[in-house]
N, C-alpha and C positions, 0 to 999 in steps of 0.2 A: 468458730472454726469454719474454714472453707471446705465444703464437702466434695470438692473435686480438685484435680491438680492445679496449682497456682503457678502462673508463668512469671517467675522471678527474672527471667532473662529480659523480658520486655521492660520491666521496671528499671533494671540496670541500664538498659539502652536509653530510657527516658532520662535517668539521672545524668548519664554521660552527655546526652544532647543538651541539657541545661548547662552543664559545666562548660561545654564548648561554646555555647552562646554567650556566656559570661554575664550578660545583663539583659533581662527579659521582662517584657510587659505582657501580662496574660489578660486576654479579653475574657472577663469573668462574668458569669451569670448566676452563680449559685447552684447550677446543675452539677451532677456528679462528674461530668467530663471536665469542665473548666475548673472545678474544685480540685480534682486530682492534679491537674497541671499546676495550679497555684500552690498546692501543698508541696509538691516535689520541687518546684522552683524556689519556694521559700526555704526548704530544707537545704538545698544545694547552694543557693546564692545569697540567702539572707537579705540584707538591705539592697542588694542589686536586683531583687525581684519585686514586681509591683502588679497587683491586680487592679484592673480598671473596669468599671461597670457603667455601661451606658444607661442613663435614666431618662425615661420619657413616658408619656401617657400609655404607651403600649406595654409597659412593664407593671404588673400588679404590685401594689404596695406590699402585700404579704410576701411576695417573692423577694423584693428588695430587702425587707427587714431580715428575712431568714438568711439571705446571702451575706449581709453585713455581720450578723451574729456568727456565722460559720467562719468568716474570715478572721474575726477576733479570736475565736477559739483556736484557729490554726496559727495564730500569731503572725498573720500575713499583713503586709502593707496593702491598703486598699484606697483607691480614689474613685469617688462617684462623679461621673462626668455627664452633665445634662446635654442631651442631643435633641435636634429639632426635626427629625425625619417626618414626624406626623404633621408638620406644617407645609410639607412639600406637596404641591398639587398632583405630582406624578405618583406619589405614595397614596394620597387620598383617593385617586382614581381607581385604585385597587385592581389593576390589570394583573394577569398571571405572573408578570415580572415585578410585582410590588416588592418582593423580598430584595431584589437587586437595588431598588431605589432606597429602601430602608438601610441595607448594609453599606451602600455607598456613602450615605450620610454618616453612619456610625463609624465605619472604618476610616473615613477621611478625618473625622474628629479625633479618633485614636491615633492616627498617624501624625497629625499635627501636634498632639500632646507628646507623643513619643519623640518627635524631632526636637521639640522645645526642651525636653528633659533627658536627651542623650540616650534614648533607648533605640538601638538598631533593630532589635527583634521584637515583633509582636506575634504572639502565639494564640491560636484559638483551639477549641476542644473538639474539632471534627474528628470522627473515627472512621474506620473502614466501611462501616455500614451506612454512614450518613449520605453516601452517594446513591443509595437505592431509591430515594424519593425525589420529587421535583424540588430542586434547590437552586434557583437563579441567583441567590446570594453568594454562591461560590465564585461567580464571575467578579463580584465586587471584592472578594477576598484576594483574588489573584491580582486585580487592578492595584490594590494598595499593599501588596506584598505581605499578606498575612500568612504566617506559617502554621502548619498543622502537624505537629510532631506525633500525636497519637495515631493519626492516619498513616503517616510515613513509616512509623515503627511497626504498624500492623495491629494495633489494639482494636479488638472487637468490643461491643458493649459489655459482653460478659467479662472480658479481660479487665475493663475499666472498673466494673463493679467489684470484682474480686480484689483488684489492687487497692481500691478505695477502702474496702472492708479490712484488708490486711493492714492498711495504714491507720485504721481507726476513724475514718471519716464517718460522721453520723448520717450523712445523706447517701451512703453507698447504694441503698436500694430506693432512692427517691424516684418516683415516676417521671418520665420524660415530660418536659414542659415546652411551651412555645409562646411566642408573643401573642397578645390578645387579638391582634389583627388577623391571625390565622383562623379565627372563629367566624370571619365575615366572608361570605361568598364573593368570588371575583365579580367585579362590575358594580357591587354595592359600595357606595362611597364610605370611606373610613373617616369617621369624625371622632372628636374627643368624647362626645355624648354617647355614641354607640360603644366605644371602648369602655367607658365607665359603666354602661349598662351590662355588658358582658362580665366585667370584673365583679360587679355587685352580685349578679346571678351565680357565678361560680363560687364566690366567697360564701354565699348562703348555703350552697351544697356542701362545701368543705365543713362548714359549721355543723351540718347535720350528720357528719361522719363519713362522707364520701371523699376518697383521696385521689383516685384516678378518674378524671372526668374532663369533658369539654362541653361547653354550652355554645352550640353553633347558632349564629344570629341569622334569622330569615325574616326580617321585617318584624311583624307582630308575633311571629312564631319562634319559640326557643326549642331547638332540637338538642336533647340531652344525650350525650354519648357516655356510657359507663361500661365497664366490663360486663359481659353477659352473666358472669358468676354472681353479680350483685343485683340482678333484676328483681329477685324476690324482696330484697331490702328496699329497693325503690318503691315497689308496690305497697309495702308495709308503711312507708312514710309518704305515700302519694299525696295526701292532703297537705302535709307540711311543705312538700316540694312545690306543689302547685301554688300555694299561698306565697312562698318566698319568691318564686320566679315571677309571679304576677306583680308583686311589690317592686321587683326590679324594672318593671315597665313593659312586660310582655303580656299579650292577650291570650295566646294559646301556648300550651306546654305539651311537648311530644317526647317520647322515648324512642331512640333509634334502635330498632330490633337487631341490627347488625353489630351493635356493641361498639365499644371504644376502639378506634383505629387511627393510626398516625396519618395525618394529611388527607382526611376523608374528602375535603373540599377540592382536592386535586383529581378526584375521580371523574369530574366533569371534563377535565382536560383529556384524560384517557379515552373517554367516550367519544370525544370529537375527533380524535386522531384517526 
C-alpha cells in the first residue's frame, strides 16, 4: 500500500502520451524511471514498444543482468545495443562535459537504430528533478530529439516510485544509479581498466550488504560514499571492506564523512564558479 495520495492523473497522462506516440522506443537502463516508461509503453502499445539498452564498459554487468531480468518479467521487448563511447578520446579526457560526449554517442546509436526500425519516438526517463544537477548530457538529448514524457508531464521522483510501486515493479525503491565514469574525477583519464576497478570495488561492497554506495576513484585512494545511517555498519565490517577494496587495486581506503550524495564530483565545479 502507498502511504500517501497517489497521483493517478499523471499515470493516465503518461498512458495517453504513449497512445498518441503509437510506436515508442524507450532508452532503458533498468532504473525505476526508464522501467516505468517501458512498463507503461508495453501495456499501451504491446509490440509497438521496445526497450533499448546501451551496453559498454561504463555499465556494470550486475546492472545489465538485473535490467534484462526485469524486462523479461514485464513482458517487454528489449534490445541490447553495444555502444563505443568509451573509445572516444573526448570521453576519455573526462572534462566536465564528458556526459555530453557519452550521450552523443549513445543517442546517435539509438537514433540510427530507431530510424532503421521505423521508430519515430525515442523516450528517456528524465524527470522534473533531474535538471537540479549538472547534466551536460541533456544537450545531446535535444540534439538527437530524445523526448522526456516524465519530465513534461511533471513526474517527480516520488511520483515515479509511487507509480512503479502501484504497477508492481520490483525496483520501485531501487537507489539511483549512474554510469561508472561518474566515479572518476574530472581531468582523470577514463580507461577500461579504471572502470573495471571501480566496478569490482563496488560489487564487493554490494556483496557485503551495502546497497546505496559509490566508490569514488582518486588514483590509489578509494573514497567510499554510503548513507551516514550505515556508518556504524561500515565500521563493523571495516576489515572486510579494506581487504576487498585493496584487492580491487586500491592502496588506501577512505570513508567520506559527508555521506552518499548525488554528483559529489560536481562539487569542484561549484567551488570554481
